[in-house]
N, C-alpha and C positions, 0 to 999 in steps of 0.2 A: 123538477120534472117528476111526473108521477108514472107509475107502472100501469098496466092495463086494469088492475083492480082499484086504482085510485090512490094507492099508498105512495108515499114518497120513494122514488127510486134512489138507490145508493149513488153517490158521486161516481163519475167515470173513473175507472181504474181501481175500484174497490169491489170486493166480492160481497154478495148478500150474506146475511147472518147464516152461519152453519155451513157455508161453502168455503173451503180453503182458498186463499188468494193465490193466484199464479204469480210466481216471482217475475218481475220485469228485469230484463238484462240491464245492468247499469252501464256497461260499456261493451260495445260490439267487438267481437274478435277481429283482428286485422284480416283483410282479404289475402288469400294466397293465390298467386297467379303464376302459372308456368309460362315462361317466355323463351321461345326457341328461335334463335337466329341461325338460319342455314346459309345465308349469303351475306357477304360483306356489305353490299348495297343496302340491305334491309337494316343492318346494324347502324350504318351511317345515317339512314333516315330517322332512326329512333334515338340516337345518342344525343344527349343534351349537355354540351360543354358549358352552357350558360350557368349551370350549377357548379360552384367551386369544387365540390367533391365528386362531381359527375352525376349523371342520372340518365334515365331512359324514358321514352314515351311509350305508353301502353295503350293501345286502342281498346276502348271499352264503352259500352252504352250505359253502364252503371253510374249512378250519381255519386260523386265523392266530394268531400270538402277539403279545402287547403289544410294541410297539417295532419290529415288522416293517415293512419299507419297502413302500409301495404307490404306484404311479404312476397318477394319475387324468388322464384326458382329459375335461374337464368342459365341458358345454354348458348355458347358462342360458336361461331363458324369453325369447323374443323377442330373442335375441342370436345373430347368426350366427358369432361368434368362438368358438373352442374354447380352453380354458384348460388348459395342462399344470400339474399340481400333483404335486410329489414329497413325499408325506406319509408319515406313520407311523401304525400302528395304535395308537390311544389308548383304545379302548373295544371290548369284545366282548359281543355279545348271543348267547348260546349257543342251540342248538336247544332247543325246548320251554321257552323262557323264560316266566316268570310273566306274567300279564296279556295273553297272546296276542301278545307282541312278536315282530317279524320277526327271524329269525336274520341276523346280519351283523356288520359292524365299523364303528367310528367312525374315520375317517381324520383325524388332526390335521394341520392345515396347518403348513408350516415358518415359521420367523420370518425373513421377508425382505420387502423393499419390494414386490416384484411380488405376492406372495401377500397382503400386507396390503391392497393395492389391490383384490384379488379379494374379500377379506372385506368391505370397504366396499361393493363393488358388490352383493354378495349382500344385505347389510343394507339397501341402498337399494332393491333390488327388493322385499324383504319389507316395507319401510316399518313401519307401526305394528303389523302382524301379528306382528312379531318378539316383542312383549311379550304376545302372546295366551296365554290359559290353555288353549287347544286342545291336546290331546295330540299328541305327536310320536312318531317311531319310537325315541326314546332315553329321555329322562327325562320 
C-alpha cells in the first residue's frame, strides 16, 4: 500500500521512520467488577453451583472469552465485608440468548481455601433455596 505521496506506507502496526512506536499492550489487565447483592433472591439467581469451586453470573454487555481473567469485588446480603475474587470466565450468555436470558458471563471461582470459604458462605446464605427449581440467570 502507498501513502498519498506515492511512497510505500509502513506495515500496519509500525511507526514511520523518526516517529517512536507506541507500545502495544501484550496482555490486557483483568476487568475489575464490583458486584453487590442486597437480596438473597438476586444471589440465588446469579450463583453457579455448576462450577465445582462455585461461581457467579455477572450481567455485562462487554465481550469476554472463555478463560479470560475477571477480578470481582463481591458484597453479599447483610454482610459488610467485601470479598475479592480473582476468577475466570467459564460461561458466556450472548446477546439475544434464547429464553430471554440476560447477556453476561459466569465467573468461575479459583481453587483455593479463601474462595472455598466464600463458596460455603454463599451456600449458607442460600440455605435450602440452593436446590430450588426456580429459574436462575444461567441454567
